[in-house]
C-alpha angles and dihedrals in degrees: 000000000000105000092181089074091073093060131233096284096057090034089059092050091048093048095050092042092051092053094052094043092051091046088059088064088067096246119146116268092242093058093043094049093044093049093049090047092054093045092053093041094057096029094052103033103021134239093306091068096087093108087063088064097043094046092052091049092049092048092052101045094045093058105124096209090062088078088075091066099064089042093055092043090051090049090052091048092052091048091050092053098041128071094247095097092044091052090049091053094047092048093052091046090061092051100042106025094088093070127079102261088009097131090052090050092048089050089057092048091047088049094055092045089052089048089052089052099051115000092219121123116193098058091047092058091048092049093049089046089057098041108028108028097060090044093054093044090049091052090052099256118164108269096226092049092048093049093046093049093051095048097040094043092045090054094058087095089082089070111020112088131280083044116165087211091060092046091054091045091051091050094048097040093041092231131136110280090200090056090049090052092051092046093049098057098076095045091046091052090045090055091046089051091053091051094048093046091050092051094046092046092052093047092045090055093043116014089188089074090067113011117192124246117276118259090248093057092043091053094053094078133039129228088242092060089049093053090047089054090053095052098082097046092046090049090055091049090050093050094050103037096027092056091050099045092039090058091240097119142014121242092266094048092046089054090055090047089052092054090049091050093051091048092049092049092046090052092048090049089047091236100118112105133166090248092052092049092045093050091047093051093047091050090049092051093048094048095044090047090058093047094047095048092048089046094051093048094045093046090054093045095048092044093051093043091052091050088051087058094255096134091055091046094051093043092051091046095050096039088047090067106113096229143095116288091250089059089055089053088050089053089053090050090051091051090051092048092052093046089048090063091063111019137057115256092242091059092044092051096048094043102043109027097067086059101035101045096060088050091051090051091046089054089056099251127136112256089212090061091047089051090058090049088051092051092051089047091053089049088058089050090056090064106032121098146266093034099021099145092195089068093052093046091053094042089059091065104022123107113277094249091064109088131192088255090058090049096048092047090051091052097057097087091048092049087054090052090050090052090051091053091046090053092045093054091043094056097032105043095172088075086075104024105045097086096045 
């Protein structure tokens, strides 16, 4: 069958429709995307088009910056399995637990410090679900507030450097990952500030939503022991981000330095075991395998679609909207929000960014700024149902009486806060672009 006979417009509709129909069968995104890519490669260009597929695969897997991804995932896996994160949480509890809502605030601060150590999201939510959620529930915190803080705080890894989301964006958009990291710090702290302000406001109005620690518990530990517990995590953050911003190392080299720092600290704390290292490596292989397969399939699909003329078709369609450029960016954000309800962020990035970023540049906007918008958007996708992976990560470790409905209802105020930050960065670009 010669698919080229239907033209690029109907070919685009058929391609998108085929992906969503096949996803309904429950097959992984990588297999669905790869199958559709092969069908359109041979159906549109004929059986001699195999080199199109192999060249796209080779170009993707030989990208040097991809090495940073397994390094950061390994660092996150080691942190999850060591006592470093637990010490960080306990240290912050001593410092913040005396305030109404203090344990929730410290959970958010711990979350962003963990994000700055690893840039990986799923494990962070699980870890906070194990450490922070039972602690807040035991202290009498409101269940909805506790759930929302864990999921929203655990998702800060999409924005806080060294975010894997920003690394993928930089690779796909061919922009400086270091510049993306610098640009993301202020928006990430802005989002954290919104979360903290919301928690403190609720607990100021009604202290029963987040009662402080008792005097007996507060007296059990000293401030010195808290600061000592923070030393190792802050050292890891300094090694990773300090080496990047200080010009000492590239992103890839900084990732390797971060793994080395975690290993050294685990050895000094006598926590490094063969089982811990083996589990961390297996987790890294499994996660990287998923990312690489999705990346290969998406690279082939996007490459073939562009050769079909799809990038020109989409660009003409979007640029043909009779509206201000900012409205076109808003349309893109809406498309990403809708896709985020059904697809994993990796698939969204690899499928949409090769088409969206050239349009953004053509409109005269900074791709670094758009990258920050994309990262915030993907953070929203982590919370929004029905896909909302943050809810499923937390459900896997939450008490049995907490259902997915409870989790999704608790996330609504935090989704609203994320949308406010997204709109703020959209209409005030210097928030992201001033340091670059």
